[in-house]
N, CA, C and O of each residue as an XYZ file, in Angstrom:
532
protein
N      22.094    -10.559      0.150
C      20.688    -10.631      0.458
C      19.973     -9.470     -0.236
O      20.489     -8.354     -0.286
N      18.779     -9.746     -0.772
C      17.991     -8.746     -1.491
C      16.612     -8.652     -0.854
O      15.962     -9.667     -0.605
N      16.173     -7.427     -0.594
C      14.819     -7.209     -0.071
C      13.836     -7.483     -1.200
O      13.913     -6.844     -2.249
N      12.916     -8.418     -1.004
C      12.067     -8.875     -2.089
C      10.576     -8.575     -1.920
O       9.906     -8.255     -2.902
N      10.041     -8.672     -0.702
C       8.600     -8.582     -0.497
C       8.249     -7.719      0.700
O       8.996     -7.642      1.674
N       7.107     -7.078      0.608
C       6.373     -6.578      1.759
C       5.034     -7.294      1.694
O       4.339     -7.225      0.681
N       4.671     -7.978      2.768
C       3.414     -8.731      2.804
C       2.519     -8.123      3.870
O       2.908     -8.015      5.033
N       1.319     -7.728      3.469
C       0.319     -7.206      4.387
C      -0.747     -8.279      4.585
O      -1.228     -8.867      3.616
N      -1.111     -8.531      5.828
C      -2.137     -9.519      6.137
C      -3.489     -8.813      6.195
O      -3.669     -7.835      6.920
N      -4.431     -9.332      5.413
C      -5.709     -8.657      5.190
C      -6.866     -9.648      5.281
O      -6.679    -10.862      5.200
N      -8.045     -9.104      5.450
C      -9.264     -9.932      5.514
C      -9.561    -10.578      4.165
O      -9.869    -11.769      4.100
N      -9.469     -9.792      3.080
C      -9.861    -10.276      1.762
C      -8.767     -9.933      0.747
O      -8.619     -8.778      0.350
N      -8.013    -10.936      0.339
C      -6.871    -10.724     -0.560
C      -7.321    -10.199     -1.918
O      -6.786     -9.195     -2.387
N      -8.282    -10.844     -2.559
C      -8.703    -10.439     -3.895
C      -9.257     -9.015     -3.898
O      -8.939     -8.228     -4.790
N     -10.076     -8.683     -2.912
C     -10.623     -7.330     -2.805
C      -9.489     -6.307     -2.665
O      -9.563     -5.218     -3.235
N      -8.459     -6.651     -1.922
C      -7.330     -5.742     -1.727
C      -6.521     -5.586     -3.007
O      -6.109     -4.475     -3.343
N      -6.287     -6.672     -3.720
C      -5.561     -6.602     -4.993
C      -6.318     -5.704     -5.971
O      -5.717     -4.850     -6.623
N      -7.612     -5.891     -6.071
C      -8.431     -5.069     -6.974
C      -8.377     -3.603     -6.551
O      -8.287     -2.720     -7.403
N      -8.431     -3.333     -5.246
C      -8.322     -1.960     -4.752
C      -7.004     -1.324     -5.192
O      -7.009     -0.194     -5.679
N      -5.880     -2.017     -5.034
C      -4.578     -1.464     -5.412
C      -4.454     -1.288     -6.923
O      -3.764     -0.378     -7.383
N      -5.107     -2.138     -7.690
C      -5.121     -1.956     -9.145
C      -5.817     -0.643     -9.495
O      -5.314      0.138    -10.304
N      -6.977     -0.405     -8.883
C      -7.754      0.803     -9.177
C      -7.137      2.055     -8.575
O      -7.046      3.084     -9.244
N      -6.713      1.978     -7.316
C      -6.263      3.169     -6.599
C      -4.860      3.621     -6.983
O      -4.587      4.820     -7.026
N      -3.967      2.673     -7.262
C      -2.569      3.022     -7.470
C      -2.019      2.572     -8.817
O      -0.833      2.749     -9.093
N      -2.868      1.993     -9.654
C      -2.433      1.588    -10.988
C      -1.503      0.383    -10.999
O      -0.801      0.154    -11.984
N      -1.487     -0.386     -9.922
C      -0.637     -1.577     -9.867
C      -1.186     -2.665    -10.793
O      -2.385     -2.728    -11.065
N      -0.298     -3.497    -11.257
C      -0.681     -4.637    -12.099
C      -0.609     -5.906    -11.266
O       0.319     -6.100    -10.481
N      -1.590     -6.755    -11.447
C      -1.634     -8.021    -10.730
C      -0.555     -8.965    -11.255
O      -0.439     -9.179    -12.461
N       0.221     -9.518    -10.350
C       1.216    -10.531    -10.697
C       0.550    -11.902    -10.653
O       0.597    -12.651    -11.628
N      -0.067    -12.228     -9.523
C      -0.895    -13.431     -9.425
C      -1.656    -13.454     -8.110
O      -1.314    -12.757     -7.154
N      -2.701    -14.279     -8.091
C      -3.482    -14.571     -6.897
C      -3.661    -16.082     -6.872
O      -3.982    -16.687     -7.895
N      -3.458    -16.695     -5.712
C      -3.620    -18.147     -5.613
C      -5.070    -18.542     -5.886
O      -5.976    -17.734     -5.679
N      -5.301    -19.769     -6.346
C      -6.682    -20.217     -6.580
C      -7.555    -20.115     -5.327
O      -8.766    -19.921     -5.422
N      -6.932    -20.246     -4.152
C      -7.676    -20.145     -2.890
C      -7.941    -18.695     -2.490
O      -8.674    -18.430     -1.538
N      -7.338    -17.760     -3.227
C      -7.443    -16.324     -2.954
C      -6.969    -15.966     -1.542
O      -7.489    -15.048     -0.909
N      -5.959    -16.723     -1.060
C      -5.408    -16.432      0.259
C      -4.048    -15.748      0.188
O      -3.454    -15.423      1.216
N      -3.558    -15.532     -1.035
C      -2.279    -14.854     -1.234
C      -2.276    -14.241     -2.622
O      -2.718    -14.866     -3.586
N      -1.780    -13.020     -2.721
C      -1.698    -12.363     -4.017
C      -0.527    -11.393     -4.050
O      -0.100    -10.880     -3.016
N      -0.012    -11.148     -5.259
C       1.108    -10.229     -5.443
C       0.800     -9.228     -6.538
O       0.035     -9.503     -7.462
N       1.418     -8.048     -6.411
C       1.320     -7.000     -7.411
C       2.688     -6.765     -8.029
O       3.711     -6.913     -7.360
N       2.706     -6.403     -9.293
C       3.946     -5.994     -9.957
C       4.182     -4.534     -9.583
O       3.405     -3.656     -9.957
N       5.245     -4.286     -8.854
C       5.511     -2.930     -8.378
C       6.967     -2.527     -8.547
O       7.417     -1.582     -7.900
N       7.702     -3.206     -9.385
C       9.124     -2.880     -9.557
C       9.987     -3.929     -8.895
O       9.649     -5.112     -8.894
N      11.103     -3.496     -8.331
C      12.072     -4.427     -7.760
C      11.555     -5.140     -6.515
O      11.946     -6.276     -6.244
N      10.685     -4.486     -5.762
C      10.136     -5.079     -4.546
C       8.649     -5.333     -4.749
O       7.918     -4.462     -5.219
N       8.215     -6.525     -4.393
C       6.824     -6.935     -4.579
C       5.986     -6.575     -3.360
O       6.405     -6.802     -2.225
N       4.808     -6.016     -3.594
C       3.807     -5.870     -2.535
C       2.914     -7.096     -2.637
O       2.389     -7.413     -3.704
N       2.751     -7.777     -1.515
C       1.925     -8.981     -1.488
C       0.905     -8.875     -0.363
O       1.075     -8.112      0.588
N      -0.152     -9.658     -0.497
C      -1.211     -9.703      0.505
C      -1.474    -11.157      0.842
O      -1.517    -12.012     -0.042
N      -1.650    -11.432      2.116
C      -1.965    -12.778      2.571
C      -3.171    -12.687      3.494
O      -3.365    -11.689      4.188
N      -3.962    -13.724      3.493
C      -5.176    -13.736      4.307
C      -4.832    -13.886      5.782
O      -3.759    -14.372      6.139
N      -5.760    -13.461      6.627
C      -5.585    -13.659      8.058
C      -5.402    -15.137      8.367
O      -4.583    -15.500      9.212
N      -6.164    -15.996      7.683
C      -6.050    -17.443      7.927
C      -4.639    -17.930      7.620
O      -4.077    -18.721      8.378
N      -4.065    -17.468      6.518
C      -2.697    -17.859      6.179
C      -1.725    -17.324      7.225
O      -0.784    -18.017      7.612
N      -1.947    -16.108      7.679
C      -1.113    -15.548      8.735
C      -1.166    -16.372     10.005
O      -0.137    -16.611     10.637
N      -2.356    -16.807     10.383
C      -2.488    -17.632     11.589
C      -1.783    -18.974     11.415
O      -1.265    -19.520     12.389
N      -1.751    -19.515     10.204
C      -1.040    -20.780      9.989
C       0.477    -20.569      9.988
O       1.225    -21.494     10.304
N       0.942    -19.363      9.638
C       2.380    -19.064      9.621
C       2.922    -18.694     10.997
O       4.065    -19.017     11.323
N       2.112    -18.021     11.799
C       2.586    -17.442     13.054
C       1.864    -18.055     14.245
O       0.768    -17.625     14.605
N       2.480    -19.054     14.851
C       1.865    -19.711     16.015
C       1.655    -18.732     17.168
O       0.760    -18.927     17.990
N       2.481    -17.673     17.235
C       2.347    -16.694     18.313
C       1.310    -15.616     17.988
O       1.058    -14.729     18.804
N       0.711    -15.694     16.798
C      -0.302    -14.727     16.396
C       0.314    -13.449     15.854
O       1.536    -13.329     15.763
N      -0.535    -12.496     15.495
C      -0.101    -11.200     14.974
C      -1.205    -10.192     15.226
O      -2.347    -10.564     15.495
N      -0.865     -8.919     15.137
C      -1.837     -7.859     15.362
C      -2.491     -7.471     14.053
O      -1.803     -7.133     13.090
N      -3.804     -7.516     14.007
C      -4.549     -7.094     12.817
C      -4.717     -5.580     12.838
O      -4.748     -4.956     13.899
N      -4.824     -5.007     11.648
C      -5.139     -3.590     11.529
C      -6.575     -3.407     12.021
O      -7.477     -4.127     11.594
N      -6.781     -2.460     12.904
C      -8.111     -2.199     13.459
C      -8.815     -1.115     12.661
O      -8.222     -0.077     12.366
N     -10.075     -1.345     12.310
C     -10.864     -0.319     11.629
C     -11.003      0.896     12.529
O     -11.377      0.778     13.695
N     -10.699      2.059     11.981
C     -10.876      3.295     12.720
C      -9.775      3.605     13.714
O      -9.713      4.721     14.230
N      -8.908      2.650     13.995
C      -7.801      2.909     14.915
C      -6.670      3.625     14.201
O      -6.713      3.822     12.986
N      -5.681      4.003     14.948
C      -4.506      4.621     14.339
C      -3.771      3.586     13.501
O      -3.731      2.407     13.853
N      -3.191      4.029     12.392
C      -2.450      3.073     11.560
C      -1.156      2.649     12.248
O      -0.655      3.338     13.137
N      -0.629      1.515     11.826
C       0.679      1.075     12.306
C       1.723      2.108     11.933
O       1.511      2.892     11.008
N       2.833      2.125     12.624
C       3.918      3.058     12.344
C       4.791      2.590     11.199
O       6.014      2.530     11.321
N       4.160      2.261     10.091
C       4.852      1.822      8.878
C       3.987      2.244      7.701
O       2.767      2.342      7.832
N       4.602      2.492      6.561
C       3.821      2.916      5.396
C       4.386      2.296      4.132
O       5.552      1.907      4.081
N       3.560      2.210      3.133
C       3.993      1.921      1.771
C       4.018      3.260      1.056
O       3.160      4.105      1.312
N       4.978      3.475      0.167
C       5.080      4.762     -0.515
C       5.115      4.570     -2.025
O       5.819      3.702     -2.540
N       4.348      5.389     -2.719
C       4.334      5.417     -4.178
C       4.781      6.805     -4.625
O       4.253      7.812     -4.152
N       5.748      6.860     -5.533
C       6.175      8.146     -6.075
C       5.507      8.388     -7.421
O       5.214      7.455     -8.168
N       5.276      9.655     -7.707
C       4.628     10.046     -8.954
C       4.989     11.485     -9.297
O       5.270     12.294     -8.413
N       4.977     11.787    -10.558
C       5.133     13.175    -11.006
C       3.776     13.838    -11.199
O       3.704     15.042    -11.442
N       2.693     13.056    -11.091
C       1.313     13.556    -11.230
C       0.630     13.476     -9.875
O      -0.395     12.810     -9.729
N       1.189     14.146     -8.900
C       0.774     13.982     -7.507
C      -0.702     14.300     -7.267
O      -1.399     13.513     -6.627
N      -1.180     15.411     -7.757
C      -2.575     15.793     -7.485
C      -3.554     14.811     -8.114
O      -4.510     14.393     -7.461
N      -3.334     14.441     -9.359
C      -4.275     13.527    -10.017
C      -4.180     12.118     -9.438
O      -5.202     11.446     -9.299
N      -2.975     11.655     -9.098
C      -2.844     10.308     -8.540
C      -3.387     10.233     -7.117
O      -3.955      9.214     -6.724
N      -3.221     11.288     -6.353
C      -3.812     11.341     -5.011
C      -5.337     11.292     -5.139
O      -6.004     10.550     -4.417
N      -5.875     12.083     -6.057
C      -7.317     12.088     -6.288
C      -7.837     10.756     -6.784
O      -8.923     10.329     -6.392
N      -7.073     10.091     -7.644
C      -7.456      8.776     -8.162
C      -7.550      7.757     -7.026
O      -8.479      6.950     -6.989
N      -6.593      7.796     -6.104
C      -6.619      6.873     -4.971
C      -7.852      7.108     -4.107
O      -8.512      6.159     -3.684
N      -8.158      8.366     -3.848
C      -9.329      8.700     -3.033
C     -10.614      8.297     -3.759
O     -11.535      7.764     -3.140
N     -10.679      8.548     -5.057
C     -11.864      8.166     -5.835
C     -12.061      6.649     -5.830
O     -13.192      6.171     -5.931
N     -10.969      5.891     -5.713
C     -11.051      4.426     -5.698
C     -11.369      3.875     -4.313
O     -11.508      2.665     -4.138
N     -11.486      4.766     -3.329
C     -11.883      4.317     -1.996
C     -10.862      4.521     -0.898
O     -11.137      4.195      0.257
N      -9.685      5.051     -1.219
C      -8.716      5.358     -0.172
C      -9.256      6.508      0.673
O     -10.000      7.355      0.178
N      -8.884      6.532      1.931
C      -9.314      7.575      2.852
C      -8.154      8.527      3.110
O      -7.052      8.093      3.446
N      -8.399      9.815      2.955
C      -7.343     10.802      3.206
C      -6.970     10.757      4.685
O      -7.833     10.863      5.556
N      -5.681     10.600      4.955
C      -5.166     10.633      6.328
C      -4.473     11.965      6.595
O      -4.671     12.573      7.647
N      -3.661     12.417      5.639
C      -3.043     13.738      5.670
C      -3.071     14.276      4.247
O      -2.633     13.587      3.326
N      -3.576     15.494      4.042
C      -3.660     16.043      2.686
C      -2.277     16.340      2.119
O      -1.278     16.327      2.837
N      -2.241     16.604      0.830
C      -0.983     16.944      0.164
C      -0.388     18.216      0.747
O      -1.087     19.209      0.955
N       0.919     18.169      1.008
C       1.651     19.342      1.484
C       2.992     19.407      0.761
O       3.500     18.400      0.267
N       3.543     20.592      0.711
C       4.874     20.817      0.140
C       5.876     20.777      1.286
O       5.743     21.531      2.250
N       6.872     19.910      1.192
C       7.918     19.818      2.209
C       8.991     20.874      1.937
O       9.141     21.314      0.797
N       9.736     21.285      2.958
C      10.766     22.319      2.774
C      11.820     21.948      1.726
O      12.425     22.840      1.130
N      12.049     20.674      1.493
C      13.047     20.244      0.510
C      12.472     20.122     -0.897
O      13.156     19.661     -1.810
N      11.211     20.536     -1.075
C      10.616     20.597     -2.403
C       9.700     19.448     -2.765
O       8.991     19.526     -3.768
N       9.694     18.408     -1.998
C       8.859     17.244     -2.278
C       7.412     17.514     -1.848
O       7.171     18.157     -0.826
N       6.450     17.015     -2.641
C       5.044     17.065     -2.260
C       4.662     15.685     -1.739
O       5.028     14.663     -2.320
N       3.912     15.670     -0.620
C       3.598     14.428      0.076
C       2.171     14.476      0.604
O       1.724     15.503      1.117
N       1.460     13.361      0.476
C       0.156     13.192      1.096
C       0.001     11.754      1.539
O       0.698     10.866      1.048
N      -0.906     11.524      2.459
C      -1.096     10.181      3.003
C      -2.561      9.779      2.930
O      -3.457     10.574      3.214
N      -2.785      8.524      2.543
C      -4.116      7.936      2.550
C      -4.045      6.608      3.297
O      -2.968      6.074      3.559
N      -5.215      6.101      3.627
C      -5.302      4.745      4.171
C      -5.977      3.886      3.114
O      -6.937      4.311      2.472
N      -5.465      2.678      2.942
C      -6.043      1.781      1.941
C      -7.338      1.171      2.458
O      -7.821      1.553      3.524
N      -7.898      0.237      1.723
C      -9.183     -0.365      2.078
C      -9.112     -1.212      3.345
O     -10.150     -1.616      3.870
N      -7.908     -1.488      3.844
C      -7.734     -2.231      5.089
C      -7.293     -1.338      6.245
O      -7.238     -1.783      7.391
N      -6.980     -0.086      5.946
C      -6.520      0.843      6.968
C      -5.024      1.064      6.984
O      -4.533      1.850      7.795
N      -4.269      0.385      6.100
C      -2.822      0.571      6.056
C      -2.487      1.950      5.500
O      -3.205      2.479      4.652
N      -1.407      2.516      5.979
C      -0.974      3.851      5.612
C      -0.182      3.822      4.305
O       0.761      3.046      4.152
N      -0.586      4.684      3.365
C       0.055      4.788      2.057
C       0.499      6.235      1.849
O      -0.300      7.163      1.974
N       1.773      6.414      1.532
C       2.288      7.735      1.171
C       2.264      7.857     -0.345
O       2.704      6.955     -1.057
N       1.752      8.969     -0.830
C       1.823      9.295     -2.255
C       2.647     10.569     -2.329
O       2.296     11.580     -1.720
N       3.745     10.518     -3.076
C       4.674     11.642     -3.054
C       5.373     11.811     -4.396
O       5.405     10.905     -5.229
N       5.924     12.994     -4.571
C       6.791     13.216     -5.723
C       8.169     12.664     -5.367
O       8.509     12.554     -4.189
N       8.965     12.315     -6.387
C      10.320     11.844     -6.093
C      11.127     12.937     -5.397
O      10.909     14.124     -5.638
N      12.045     12.541     -4.548
C      12.946     13.495     -3.916
C      14.014     13.859     -4.935
O      14.663     12.984     -5.508
N      14.189     15.136     -5.152
C      15.212     15.587     -6.084
C      16.556     15.610     -5.366
O      16.703     16.233     -4.314
N      17.529     14.922     -5.947
C      18.871     14.903     -5.370
C      19.817     15.668     -6.274
O      19.469     16.014     -7.403
N      20.981     15.923     -5.788
C      21.967     16.652     -6.582
C      22.392     15.843     -7.813
O      22.800     16.415     -8.824
N      22.293     14.504     -7.724
C      22.660     13.632     -8.848
C      21.619     13.647     -9.943
O      21.930     13.356    -11.098
N      20.382     13.982     -9.599
C      19.293     13.906    -10.577
C      19.233     15.118    -11.461
O      18.371     15.203    -12.336
């Protein structure tokens, strides 16, 4: 079994895809003609977005929407970069909201957190240096 997708349910799929293109430099893989589902090229695992309407058709028991201004869910998407300060700034300039500013971790990694245009938590960090690297 291979982990293939993370799907976030959002109000506006196309708006979210465009936000991730601008904020994180992601490339669009595709968006359905109905604009109810879209994917980004992000490496081995795809980040995808589906509309609330599509979510309601998939989940008869319903699901919890991200609330504006509320605390984020206890899950995050993470992007690694060697240009941490400029990429963090680029995300904020594109409309991401700073949740936690950049800090240096004791193990040498730099980490900061933003919220995307839907309120989802995004980590922007430098790669963790391992003994193998």
